Each structure stands twice: as C-alpha cells, then as structure tokens.
C-alpha positions as CSV (number, residue, x, y, z in Angstrom):
1,M,96.9,173.4,67.3
2,K,96.2,170.4,65.1
3,Q,99.7,169.1,65.7
4,V,99.3,169.6,69.5
5,S,96.0,167.7,69.4
6,Q,97.5,164.8,67.5
7,Q,100.4,164.6,70.0
8,K,97.8,164.5,72.9
9,Q,95.9,161.7,71.2
10,M,99.1,159.8,70.6
11,S,100.0,160.2,74.3
12,V,96.5,159.1,75.5
13,S,96.7,156.1,73.2
14,R,100.2,155.2,74.4
15,N,99.1,155.5,78.0
16,F,96.0,153.4,77.3
17,I,98.1,150.7,75.7
18,L,100.6,150.7,78.6
19,S,97.8,150.6,81.1
20,L,96.1,147.8,79.2
21,S,99.4,145.9,79.0
22,F,99.9,146.3,82.7
23,L,96.4,145.1,83.4
24,L,96.9,142.0,81.2
25,L,100.2,141.3,82.9
26,C,98.5,141.5,86.3
27,V,95.7,139.2,85.2
28,S,98.3,136.8,83.7
29,H,100.2,136.9,87.0
30,L,97.1,136.2,89.0
31,T,96.1,133.3,86.8
32,S,99.5,131.7,87.1
33,A,99.9,132.5,90.8
34,K,96.5,131.0,91.6
35,S,97.0,127.9,89.5
36,I,95.5,124.8,91.2
37,E,98.1,122.2,92.2
38,H,95.7,119.8,93.9
39,L,91.9,119.5,93.9
40,E,90.8,116.3,95.8
41,P,88.9,114.2,95.2
42,A,89.4,115.0,91.5
43,F,85.9,113.6,90.6
44,W,82.9,112.1,92.4
45,W,79.7,110.1,91.7
46,V,76.0,110.8,91.7
47,G,73.7,108.7,93.7
48,M,75.7,108.4,96.9
49,A,73.9,108.0,100.2
50,H,75.6,111.0,101.7
51,P,74.7,114.1,99.8
52,E,77.6,116.3,101.0
53,L,81.0,116.5,99.3
54,Q,84.0,118.6,100.4
55,L,86.7,119.5,97.9
56,M,90.2,120.3,99.1
57,V,91.8,122.9,96.8
58,H,95.5,123.7,97.0
59,G,97.3,126.4,95.1
60,Q,99.2,129.6,95.6
61,E,96.8,131.9,97.5
62,I,93.8,130.0,96.3
63,G,92.3,130.5,99.8
64,L,91.9,134.2,98.9
65,T,89.6,133.5,96.0
66,T,85.9,133.0,95.7
67,P,84.7,129.8,94.0
68,Q,81.5,129.8,91.9
69,I,79.5,126.8,90.5
70,D,76.5,126.8,88.1
71,Y,75.2,123.3,87.7
72,K,71.7,122.0,88.3
73,G,71.6,119.8,91.4
74,V,74.9,121.0,92.8
75,A,74.7,123.7,95.6
76,L,77.8,125.4,96.9
77,T,76.8,125.6,100.5
78,S,79.9,127.1,102.1
79,V,83.6,127.7,101.8
80,E,86.2,127.1,104.5
81,T,89.7,128.4,104.8
82,T,92.6,127.8,107.2
83,D,95.6,129.7,108.5
84,N,97.3,128.8,105.2
85,P,96.0,131.0,102.3
86,N,97.1,128.2,99.9
87,F,94.1,126.0,100.9
88,L,90.5,126.3,100.2
89,F,87.7,123.8,101.2
90,I,84.5,123.9,99.1
91,N,81.4,122.3,100.6
92,L,78.9,121.0,98.1
93,N,75.4,119.5,98.4
94,L,74.4,117.1,95.7
95,A,70.7,116.7,95.1
96,D,69.1,113.3,94.9
97,D,68.3,114.0,91.2
98,V,71.6,115.5,90.2
99,K,72.8,114.1,86.8
100,A,76.2,112.9,85.9
101,G,78.2,115.4,83.9
102,S,80.9,118.1,84.0
103,F,80.8,121.7,85.3
104,D,83.3,124.5,85.8
105,I,84.4,125.6,89.2
106,V,85.5,129.2,88.7
107,F,87.8,130.9,91.1
108,T,87.6,134.7,91.2
109,R,89.4,137.5,93.1
110,N,88.5,141.2,92.9
111,G,86.1,140.4,90.1
112,L,88.7,138.7,88.0
113,T,88.8,135.0,87.1
114,V,92.1,133.6,88.4
115,A,91.6,129.8,88.0
116,N,89.2,127.3,86.5
117,Y,88.7,123.6,87.1
118,Q,86.3,121.3,85.2
119,Y,84.8,118.9,87.7
120,E,83.1,115.7,86.8
121,L,80.3,113.7,88.5
122,K,80.3,110.2,87.3
123,E,77.6,107.4,87.1
124,R,78.1,104.7,89.7
125,E,78.5,101.1,88.6
126,A,75.3,99.0,88.8
127,L,74.7,97.7,92.3
128,S,77.8,99.4,93.6
129,A,76.2,100.2,97.0
130,Q,75.0,96.6,97.4
131,R,78.4,95.0,96.8
132,E,79.2,92.1,99.1
133,G,82.4,92.4,101.2
134,F,84.7,89.6,102.1
135,S,83.3,87.1,104.6
136,P,83.9,83.6,106.2
137,K,83.3,82.2,102.7
138,D,86.6,83.7,101.7
139,V,90.3,83.1,102.2
140,I,92.5,86.2,102.0
141,Y,96.0,86.1,100.4
142,L,98.2,88.8,101.8
143,I,100.8,90.1,99.4
144,T,103.8,92.4,99.7
145,P,103.5,93.8,96.2
146,D,107.2,94.8,95.8
147,R,108.2,91.2,96.7
148,F,105.6,89.0,94.9
149,A,106.2,89.3,91.1
150,N,107.7,91.8,88.7
151,G,105.4,92.0,85.7
152,D,106.7,95.3,84.3
153,T,110.4,95.9,84.4
154,S,110.0,99.4,82.9
155,N,108.7,100.9,86.1
156,D,111.3,99.3,88.5
157,S,112.9,102.8,89.0
158,M,111.4,106.2,88.2
159,D,113.5,109.3,87.8
160,S,110.7,111.4,89.4
161,L,110.8,109.4,92.7
162,K,113.6,109.3,95.2
163,E,114.3,105.6,95.8
164,Q,115.5,103.4,92.9
165,K,115.4,99.6,92.5
166,N,118.0,97.7,94.5
167,R,117.0,94.0,94.6
168,Q,120.3,93.1,96.4
169,Y,119.3,95.1,99.5
170,K,116.8,93.4,101.8
171,G,115.2,96.7,102.6
172,G,115.2,98.1,99.1
173,R,112.7,98.1,96.3
174,H,112.9,94.8,94.4
175,G,110.5,95.6,91.5
176,G,107.3,93.7,92.2
177,D,104.2,95.5,90.9
178,I,100.5,95.3,90.1
179,Q,101.1,93.8,86.7
180,G,103.0,91.0,88.5
181,I,99.9,90.2,90.5
182,I,97.7,90.3,87.4
183,N,100.0,87.9,85.6
184,H,99.5,85.4,88.4
185,L,95.8,85.7,89.2
186,D,95.3,82.2,87.6
187,Y,97.7,80.7,90.2
188,L,95.8,82.3,93.1
189,D,92.5,81.1,91.6
190,V,93.7,77.5,91.1
191,M,95.2,77.5,94.6
192,G,91.7,78.5,96.0
193,F,92.3,82.0,97.3
194,T,89.3,84.3,97.0
195,Q,90.5,87.7,98.3
196,I,93.8,89.6,97.8
197,W,94.9,92.0,100.5
198,T,98.0,93.9,99.3
199,M,100.2,96.1,101.5
200,P,99.6,99.7,100.6
201,L,100.0,100.7,96.9
202,M,99.7,104.5,97.3
203,E,102.6,106.7,96.3
204,N,105.5,106.4,98.8
205,D,108.1,108.8,97.7
206,M,110.5,108.3,100.6
207,E,114.2,108.1,100.4
208,R,114.5,104.7,102.0
209,Y,112.3,101.7,102.9
210,S,109.6,102.9,100.6
211,Y,108.7,99.4,99.4
212,H,106.4,98.5,102.3
213,G,104.0,101.3,101.5
214,Y,103.1,102.6,104.9
215,S,104.5,106.1,104.5
216,T,101.9,107.6,102.1
217,T,103.0,110.7,100.2
218,D,99.8,110.9,98.0
219,Y,96.5,109.5,99.0
220,Y,95.0,109.6,95.5
221,Q,97.8,108.1,93.4
222,I,99.1,104.6,93.0
223,D,102.9,104.6,93.3
224,P,104.2,104.6,89.7
225,R,106.7,101.8,90.6
226,F,103.6,99.6,91.2
227,G,101.7,100.9,88.2
228,S,98.8,103.4,87.9
229,N,95.4,104.1,89.2
230,E,94.0,102.6,86.0
231,L,96.1,99.4,86.4
232,Y,94.9,99.0,90.0
233,K,91.3,99.2,88.7
234,S,92.1,96.7,86.0
235,L,93.5,94.3,88.7
236,S,90.2,94.5,90.5
237,Q,88.2,93.9,87.4
238,Q,90.3,91.0,86.2
239,A,90.3,89.4,89.7
240,K,86.6,89.7,89.9
241,T,86.2,87.6,86.7
242,R,87.8,84.8,88.7
243,G,85.7,85.3,91.8
244,I,88.5,87.1,93.7
245,G,88.0,90.4,95.6
246,I,90.5,93.1,96.3
247,I,91.0,94.5,99.8
248,Q,92.8,97.8,100.1
249,D,95.2,98.6,103.0
250,V,94.3,101.9,104.5
251,I,96.4,104.2,106.7
252,L,94.4,106.7,108.7
253,N,96.9,107.3,111.5
254,H,99.9,108.8,109.7
255,I,101.6,109.8,106.5
256,G,105.1,109.8,105.1
257,S,107.4,112.7,106.0
258,E,107.7,113.5,102.3
259,H,104.0,114.0,101.8
260,W,103.4,117.3,100.1
261,W,101.4,118.4,103.2
262,M,104.7,118.6,105.1
263,Y,106.0,121.2,102.6
264,D,102.8,123.3,102.5
265,R,100.9,122.7,105.7
266,P,97.1,122.7,105.2
267,S,96.8,124.1,108.7
268,S,98.8,124.5,111.9
269,D,97.0,121.6,113.6
270,W,97.0,119.1,110.7
271,I,99.8,117.1,112.2
272,N,99.9,116.2,115.9
273,N,102.6,117.7,118.2
274,N,103.1,120.8,116.1
275,Y,104.7,118.8,113.2
276,E,107.5,117.7,115.5
277,F,108.4,114.1,116.2
278,T,107.1,112.9,119.6
279,P,107.0,109.1,119.8
280,T,103.8,107.3,120.7
281,T,103.8,105.3,123.9
282,H,102.1,102.3,122.1
283,M,100.1,101.9,125.4
284,R,96.8,101.1,123.8
285,E,95.6,99.9,127.2
286,S,95.3,103.6,128.3
287,L,92.2,104.0,126.1
288,H,90.4,101.4,128.2
289,D,92.1,101.9,131.6
290,P,89.5,103.2,134.2
291,H,92.4,104.6,136.2
292,A,94.2,106.2,133.2
293,V,95.3,109.9,133.2
294,E,94.6,112.1,130.1
295,S,98.3,112.5,129.3
296,D,98.7,108.8,128.8
297,I,95.8,108.7,126.4
298,V,97.2,111.6,124.5
299,G,100.7,110.1,124.5
300,F,99.3,107.0,122.8
301,N,97.0,108.7,120.3
302,D,99.0,111.7,119.3
303,G,102.5,110.3,119.3
304,W,104.3,109.4,116.1
305,F,105.5,105.9,115.2
306,V,108.9,107.1,113.8
307,P,110.3,110.5,112.6
308,T,109.4,109.6,109.0
309,M,105.7,109.0,109.9
310,P,104.0,112.2,111.0
311,D,100.9,111.5,113.0
312,L,97.6,112.9,111.6
313,N,95.2,114.9,113.8
314,Q,91.8,113.6,112.8
315,R,90.2,115.9,115.3
316,N,90.6,118.5,112.6
317,P,87.2,118.2,110.8
318,L,88.6,119.1,107.4
319,L,91.2,116.3,107.6
320,A,88.6,113.9,109.0
321,T,86.4,114.5,106.0
322,Y,89.3,114.2,103.6
323,L,90.2,110.7,105.0
324,I,86.5,109.5,104.9
325,Q,86.0,110.6,101.3
326,N,89.3,109.1,100.3
327,A,88.3,105.6,101.5
328,I,84.9,105.9,99.7
329,W,86.6,107.2,96.5
330,W,88.9,104.1,96.3
331,I,86.1,101.7,97.0
332,E,83.9,103.2,94.3
333,Y,86.7,103.8,91.8
334,A,88.5,100.4,92.0
335,G,85.5,98.2,92.9
336,L,87.0,97.0,96.2
337,S,85.5,94.3,98.3
338,G,86.8,95.6,101.5
339,L,89.4,97.5,103.5
340,R,92.0,96.6,106.0
341,V,92.9,99.5,108.3
342,D,96.4,99.8,109.6
343,T,97.2,100.7,113.3
344,Y,93.4,101.2,113.9
345,S,93.3,102.3,117.5
346,Y,96.1,104.9,117.1
347,S,93.7,107.3,115.4
348,D,91.2,109.5,117.3
349,M,88.4,107.4,118.7
350,D,85.6,109.7,117.7
351,F,86.9,110.0,114.2
352,L,87.1,106.3,113.8
353,S,83.4,106.1,114.8
354,D,82.5,108.6,112.1
355,W,84.8,107.0,109.6
356,T,83.3,103.6,109.9
357,R,79.8,104.9,110.0
358,R,80.2,106.9,106.8
359,V,81.9,104.1,104.8
360,M,79.3,101.6,105.9
361,L,76.5,104.1,105.1
362,E,77.6,104.0,101.5
363,Y,78.3,100.2,101.4
364,P,76.1,98.4,104.0
365,N,77.4,94.9,103.0
366,L,81.1,95.8,102.8
367,N,83.6,94.4,105.2
368,I,86.4,96.4,107.0
369,V,88.9,94.8,109.3
370,G,90.9,96.8,111.8
371,E,94.3,96.1,113.0
372,E,94.5,96.2,116.8
373,W,97.7,94.4,117.7
374,S,96.8,93.2,121.2
375,V,96.7,89.7,122.7
376,N,94.0,90.8,125.1
377,P,90.6,89.8,123.5
378,S,88.7,92.5,125.4
379,I,90.9,95.2,123.9
380,V,90.6,93.8,120.4
381,A,86.8,93.2,120.7
382,F,86.2,96.8,121.9
383,W,86.5,98.0,118.3
384,Q,84.1,95.5,116.7
385,K,80.5,96.4,116.0
386,G,78.1,94.9,118.5
387,S,80.7,94.0,121.2
388,P,79.8,94.6,124.8
389,R,81.8,97.6,126.1
390,H,82.9,99.4,129.2
391,N,81.5,102.7,127.8
392,E,78.9,104.0,125.3
393,Y,81.4,104.1,122.4
394,K,79.8,103.5,119.0
395,S,81.6,101.5,116.4
396,D,80.4,100.3,113.0
397,L,83.7,98.4,112.3
398,P,82.6,94.9,111.1
399,S,85.8,93.0,111.7
400,V,89.1,92.9,113.6
401,M,92.3,90.9,113.3
402,D,92.4,88.0,115.8
403,F,95.8,88.6,117.3
404,P,94.9,86.8,120.5
405,T,94.3,83.5,118.7
406,Q,97.4,83.9,116.5
407,V,99.6,83.9,119.6
408,K,97.7,81.1,121.3
409,L,97.9,79.0,118.1
410,V,101.7,79.2,118.1
411,N,101.9,78.6,121.9
412,S,99.5,75.7,121.7
413,L,101.7,73.8,119.2
414,T,105.1,74.7,120.6
415,K,104.6,74.6,124.4
416,S,104.4,71.5,126.5
417,E,101.0,70.1,127.5
418,T,100.4,71.1,131.1
419,W,97.3,72.2,133.0
420,A,97.8,75.8,131.8
421,T,99.8,75.5,128.5
422,G,99.6,73.8,125.2
423,L,96.3,73.1,123.4
424,R,94.5,74.5,126.4
425,E,95.6,78.0,125.3
426,L,94.0,77.6,121.9
427,Y,90.8,76.4,123.5
428,E,90.8,79.3,125.9
429,S,91.2,81.8,123.1
430,V,88.1,80.6,121.3
431,A,86.3,80.2,124.6
432,S,86.7,84.0,125.0
433,D,84.5,84.7,121.9
434,F,81.8,86.0,124.2
435,V,83.6,89.4,124.2
436,Y,83.2,89.8,120.4
437,G,80.2,91.3,118.6
438,D,80.7,88.6,115.9
439,P,83.5,86.1,116.3
440,Y,82.7,84.5,113.0
441,N,83.7,87.8,111.3
442,L,87.2,87.9,112.8
443,V,90.2,87.6,110.5
444,V,92.3,84.6,111.7
445,F,95.9,84.0,110.7
446,G,99.1,82.2,111.5
447,D,101.3,85.1,110.6
448,N,101.4,88.4,108.6
449,H,103.8,90.9,107.1
450,D,104.9,92.2,110.5
451,M,106.0,89.0,112.2
452,S,108.1,85.9,111.7
453,R,106.6,83.5,109.2
454,I,104.4,80.8,110.7
455,Y,106.8,78.1,109.5
456,S,109.7,79.7,111.4
457,Q,107.5,80.4,114.5
458,L,106.8,76.6,114.5
459,N,110.6,75.9,114.4
460,E,110.2,74.7,110.8
461,E,108.4,71.5,111.9
462,T,106.3,70.5,108.9
463,D,103.8,68.5,111.0
464,L,103.1,71.5,113.2
465,F,102.7,73.6,110.1
466,Y,100.0,71.3,108.7
467,M,98.3,71.4,112.1
468,A,98.4,75.2,112.2
469,M,97.1,75.6,108.6
470,S,94.3,73.1,109.2
471,Y,93.2,75.1,112.2
472,V,93.3,78.5,110.4
473,L,91.3,77.2,107.5
474,T,88.6,75.4,109.5
475,T,88.1,77.4,112.7
476,R,85.5,80.2,113.0
477,G,86.3,83.4,111.1
478,I,87.9,84.5,107.9
479,P,91.4,83.0,107.2
480,Q,94.3,85.1,106.0
481,I,97.4,83.5,104.5
482,F,100.7,85.4,103.9
483,Y,102.1,85.0,100.5
484,G,104.6,82.1,100.3
485,T,103.1,80.3,103.3
486,E,101.9,77.7,100.9
487,I,105.5,76.8,100.0
488,L,107.0,77.0,103.6
489,M,108.7,80.3,103.2
490,A,110.7,81.0,106.3
491,N,113.0,83.5,108.0
492,P,115.4,81.4,110.1
493,G,117.6,83.2,112.5
494,T,116.3,86.6,111.9
495,D,113.1,88.7,112.4
496,D,114.2,91.4,109.9
497,H,111.2,92.5,107.9
498,G,113.1,92.6,104.7
499,I,113.8,88.9,105.1
500,I,110.3,88.0,106.2
501,R,109.0,89.8,103.1
502,T,111.4,88.1,100.8
503,D,110.8,87.7,97.1
504,F,108.3,85.0,96.0
505,P,110.3,82.5,93.9
506,G,109.4,82.7,90.2
507,G,108.2,86.3,90.4
508,W,111.4,87.4,88.5
509,Q,112.5,86.1,85.1
510,S,116.0,85.3,86.5
511,D,114.6,83.1,89.3
512,K,115.8,79.5,89.2
513,V,113.0,78.4,91.5
514,N,109.5,79.0,90.4
515,A,106.7,78.4,92.9
516,F,104.0,79.3,90.3
517,T,105.0,76.3,88.1
518,G,106.6,74.1,90.8
519,E,110.0,74.1,89.1
520,G,112.9,73.8,91.6
521,L,110.7,73.4,94.7
522,S,111.7,70.8,97.3
523,K,109.5,67.8,97.9
524,A,108.4,69.4,101.3
525,Q,107.4,72.6,99.5
526,R,105.5,70.8,96.8
527,D,103.7,68.7,99.4
528,A,102.8,71.8,101.4
529,Q,101.5,73.6,98.3
530,L,99.4,70.6,97.4
531,F,98.1,70.3,100.9
532,M,97.1,74.0,100.9
533,K,95.5,73.8,97.5
534,T,93.4,70.7,98.5
535,L,92.2,72.2,101.7
536,L,91.5,75.7,100.2
537,N,89.4,74.3,97.3
538,W,87.5,71.9,99.6
539,R,86.8,74.8,101.9
540,K,84.9,76.6,99.2
541,T,82.4,73.7,98.9
542,S,81.9,73.3,102.7
543,S,78.8,75.0,104.1
544,A,79.8,73.9,107.6
545,I,83.1,75.9,107.3
546,T,81.9,78.9,105.4
547,Q,78.5,79.4,107.0
548,G,78.3,77.1,109.9
549,K,78.7,77.4,113.7
550,M,81.5,75.9,115.8
551,K,81.4,73.6,118.8
552,H,84.5,72.4,120.6
553,Y,85.5,70.1,123.4
554,T,88.1,70.9,126.0
555,P,91.5,69.4,125.1
556,K,92.4,66.1,126.7
557,D,95.6,64.1,126.6
558,G,97.1,66.2,123.9
559,V,94.1,66.1,121.6
560,Y,91.8,69.0,120.7
561,V,88.5,68.3,118.9
562,Y,86.0,70.7,117.4
563,F,83.1,70.6,115.0
564,R,81.8,72.9,112.3
565,H,78.2,72.4,111.4
566,S,75.5,73.8,109.2
567,E,72.1,72.4,108.3
568,E,73.6,70.6,105.3
569,Q,76.9,69.4,106.7
570,A,79.0,68.6,109.7
571,V,82.8,68.6,109.8
572,M,85.0,67.1,112.6
573,V,88.5,68.5,113.1
574,I,91.0,66.7,115.4
575,L,94.4,68.1,116.4
576,N,96.7,65.4,117.9
577,K,99.8,67.0,119.4
578,N,101.3,63.8,120.7
579,D,104.6,62.5,119.4
580,V,103.1,59.1,118.9
581,S,100.0,57.7,117.3
582,V,97.0,57.5,119.7
583,D,93.5,56.0,119.7
584,L,90.7,58.5,120.2
585,P,87.5,57.1,121.8
586,L,84.5,58.6,120.1
587,A,81.8,58.2,122.7
588,R,82.6,61.6,124.2
589,F,81.7,63.2,120.8
590,S,78.5,61.2,120.1
591,K,76.2,64.2,120.3
592,M,78.0,66.1,117.6
593,I,78.7,63.0,115.5
594,G,75.0,62.2,115.5
595,E,73.9,59.5,113.1
596,A,77.0,59.8,110.9
597,S,78.6,56.4,110.4
598,H,81.8,57.5,108.7
599,G,83.8,60.5,107.6
600,I,85.7,61.4,104.5
601,N,89.2,62.5,105.2
602,V,89.4,65.8,103.3
603,I,93.1,65.6,102.5
604,E,93.6,61.9,101.9
605,K,90.1,61.4,100.3
606,S,89.8,58.2,102.4
607,R,86.7,56.7,104.2
608,V,87.1,56.6,108.0
609,S,84.7,54.6,110.2
610,L,83.2,56.4,113.2
611,N,82.2,53.3,115.2
612,N,84.2,53.3,118.4
613,K,87.5,55.0,118.0
614,L,89.8,56.8,115.6
615,T,93.5,56.1,115.2
616,L,95.4,59.4,115.0
617,S,98.8,59.8,113.5
618,A,101.5,61.5,115.6
619,K,101.4,65.3,115.4
620,S,98.6,65.4,112.9
621,A,95.5,67.3,111.9
622,T,92.5,65.3,110.7
623,V,89.6,67.0,108.9
624,L,86.6,64.7,108.4
625,E,83.5,65.5,106.4
626,L,80.8,63.5,108.3
627,K,78.5,61.2,106.3
C-alpha cells in the first residue's frame, strides 16, 4: 500500500508540474503575443491647457486587453476599440495638479498581466505656452533638407530603410541632413534670416522619391537619414541662440503608402475610399461653390493625390485626435515657433477647425500658415481667422500662403504695361486685402519648393530679380525665401522638381563652388547675395516694415509706389519697370512723404533729396528710409 501511495503522489506531482509548465507557457505566449509595438504619443507633459490625453496602443490582440493605471492625478476615463483587435485607445484625464513622473500602464486579460508600459509625464519648458510664433518681424528661409548640406555622411544610406543615397539621380536622396543645417546656422544668421521652414523631416520609408518628405511613414520619428528626434531638438535649441525659429512642415491630409498603418489598419475607415486609390479632383472651388453637388465636394476632399499617398479620413475621431496631439507633441518637444500645413484645404473642414482651435489653445501666440494653392484671394482668405465668409465656418488658422500675390508679382514684372496687365496686377492683388482677416500675417514669396525658381520665372533677368526681392521683403506680410534664391539658383528649360530642388553649392565636401564662403560664385551671384544680405539685415531694424502699415498709389507710367509707416519711421518703395531711366515727380506723394526732406537709399547707403522729383534707374527698385 505504501508503494501505491508513493506512486500516486509521484503521479500527482508530475501532473502538477506539467500543468504548471503549461500555464507558464500560456502566460509566456500571452505576454509575447500582446507585446506593444506602438504606444503614441510615447510621453506627454503636465500643465497643458487641454486636460484630456488619448493614447494609441498597437500590438497583437492588444485590443482584447484591459488597461489599468494607478497614478495620482491621472484618471483612466474610458477605453475605445475598433474593428481591428490589434488597436486600443486609452482616454486619460490629467488633473490640474498632476505632477511630472512615471507610472505603469498594465494590460491584463482574463486576470493575467500580458503587457506593461512605463509612461512618463514631463515638466514643460518655462513659458512654453506663451512662446511667440513667427511674425512680420521675421523672414523665413525654406530648405529642402536633403539638398541643402550634408553634415553627417554616416547616415546617407540606412540598411533599415528602402531607398539608398544616389546623388547622381535628380529624384534620389542626396545626403543633406539636419546636421548640415546646424553646421550652417551662422551663415543663415549673418544673411539675416530669422526663421527656418524645412520640408518634412519625418520618416519617409518609401522605395522612391522619399527625399521630399511628403509621404510620412512614421509621425513620431525623424527620418534616420536626416538624423534623430534628439538632433532635431538640438537644431531648434541652437537656432534659438541665434534668434532663429524653427517651423515644422505638417501633413494632415495623407500618409505614405508604406506607413505601418497600411499593413495593420487601425480601422476600416481610417483611409478614404476603402484604402483604394481614387484620385482627388483638386477642385477646391467646390468647397465654396453655392451651386456645388455633394459628390464634387467628396471628390475633392476624399480623393488621393497619387497612389503612394493614401488619403486620411479625419472624420474618424480617433484619427483626428491622433493628428491634433501629434502637432502639439512636436511643438512642445522641439520648441517650435510655428507650423506650415501642407495641402491645407484637402483635409476635412470640421477637423481643420478643431485642429487649429486645439493647437492655438495650447499656444495662443503661435503662428500657423496653411497652404491653399489658389490664385483666388477669396478662396485663400476663407481659411484665415477673422476673414469675412460666405458661411458660419469657424477657423483659428492665423496665416495663409499668399499665392495670389506670388502670381501677380511675376505677371507684373514680365507682362507688358497695359490698362489691365503689368504693375496694375500687383496693385490689384494688394487692393484685395479686404478679404483677409489679417493681410499683415500672410506669408509672401516669390517662389517655393513646388514651382520654378523666381529667377527662372523672371527669365533670368537680374534687374527683375532685384525688383521682385525688394517687393517681397518690404510689402505687408511675412517674407519667405527659398534656399538658393540669394545666389540666383535657377531651373532653366525644365520644371522638374528634382532640378528645382537642386543641391546648394558648398553643402558637400566635394563641391567646387561654395555659396557659404563665396568661393567659385559668379559676380552676379555674389552681388545678389550681398543685396539680399543688406536688405534682410536692414529689414530687422525697420519698424515701418516689421510693424507698420502699408499705403500704396495706383501704378502710373510703369512706376508703382508704396509706403510702409510706423510711428517711428516711414519707408518709400518705388518699382520702376521702364527700360529707361525716368524722373518721378514727388508732388503726388506729398501726404505720405510729409515733412521728410530726404531719404537714405537702403542698398546704396546714399542720401537722396525729396524736393521735386526722383531720378529712377531703368528696371529698378528703390527703397528709401525717409528722414
């Protein structure tokens, strides 16, 4: 009997061990199966104006788990799931007195812990909410990062990413990066630029044409070929010490087709048109057309740009919150001075209203400029805060890109002077400012990364170039200059974007021409660079230009005159389009000239009498500081 009893005990023990081993195996399987692949945003800050925070959690069957949090001041208010069990959305409420610190988010299923994530709430930088955004006091320098300067050759190609460096190909990656921008901050500072807007720096793990950045594959990671999140933050910090702000390019409308969302869909309605390519009509007019049919509006908003840019459905509230929080996260993390929003009107209108409101709630003095590529001022103005509208739409967007004036500027300098063309077109564009909520907060420009360079648009006539840049840097609004404009970069005979966004000379060690030092530049390029440097740095000191109002006179006999004036200063700008020197009688402008007896030519530093007339050189711009 004793032997039988021992055998039974051994059997029970063996079964117990086997059962325990099986249980441990199951727990191990659950833990690995429920591992968290993404949790975004990865951290947040205390003291934000909006108390709610939503976490997107992605992992195998993570949506079947129950999250738990135990941290004073943090309340888990609800959990949301989708038709994909691999996603879970956790809604938190952060109390006003919540302290910075870390806490565990524990994920359980059937009473077992299957995953754990340590979450951190950080302290905000001092005066973060009160930061000043870019303004008319600034001049923005637009950079294509891959084409500006290669500061770190070790990241030119990455084995983990699809496209490798190919500088010989106009549409390939050339190796420019964040370190290259950092290395040349002194150049930008000396030139007089006060803001840097870079084309997108987020990860773009696409097979081809990834350099431009507009096909995002990860909203929370800088592309390793450009650097890292930490290096981007360092760029912002180092730029700030020189009085230069950083503007981030934001894409709300679409992602890249290689985004991880396309391989594990957060929900069936995350992407418009059931994840299948349906091209947009590009008919932005349909949003404002009183006779429009609904299908035309949907065709514009929900269509994709190209097959490699899936169109996001911001009507999905989970996606909308994700995009809102992402913008705020980058502003806070990197210390940004503003945002530029790509393809602004293509996103859902109601979402855009919420997005701008939420961002401006956190940063009331920030500036955000939206891209609405229309030459119709009424359509562009619709999106700016405070503009009169045809409906009750609410927008908190502070600024828009002034595409109407860009087109009119080129037309005014290249078309013949008639009753309807020439300088009159530029005058008419500014005369339409009544449609804008704040015309002084428009971003004005001669060109950008999506169009031929201004020097080429002006048929590579240097005199016209000086006139155009004088206008951009002295008219109402916030000037934006495309990298290389200061050295007459051009794209003759082609409008290929790879050529327009060509490499900045001197940004690569092998370059024989170096625009940073002036080595190898032609006389025309050196003269243009000096002209821009002089006007940019004078502009910083001019209250009339950076803070003042604008008055202009209708063009007459090929001459357009306008004034910028503040309480402390008055500036007179004269564009003479004539092929010959002309005398300009001054009696017509006496009210704006006032008691000034002379002016100082900003470029030539010469004294100019304001008695009876001014002699204007052929095809010239004259900028006078009145005394």
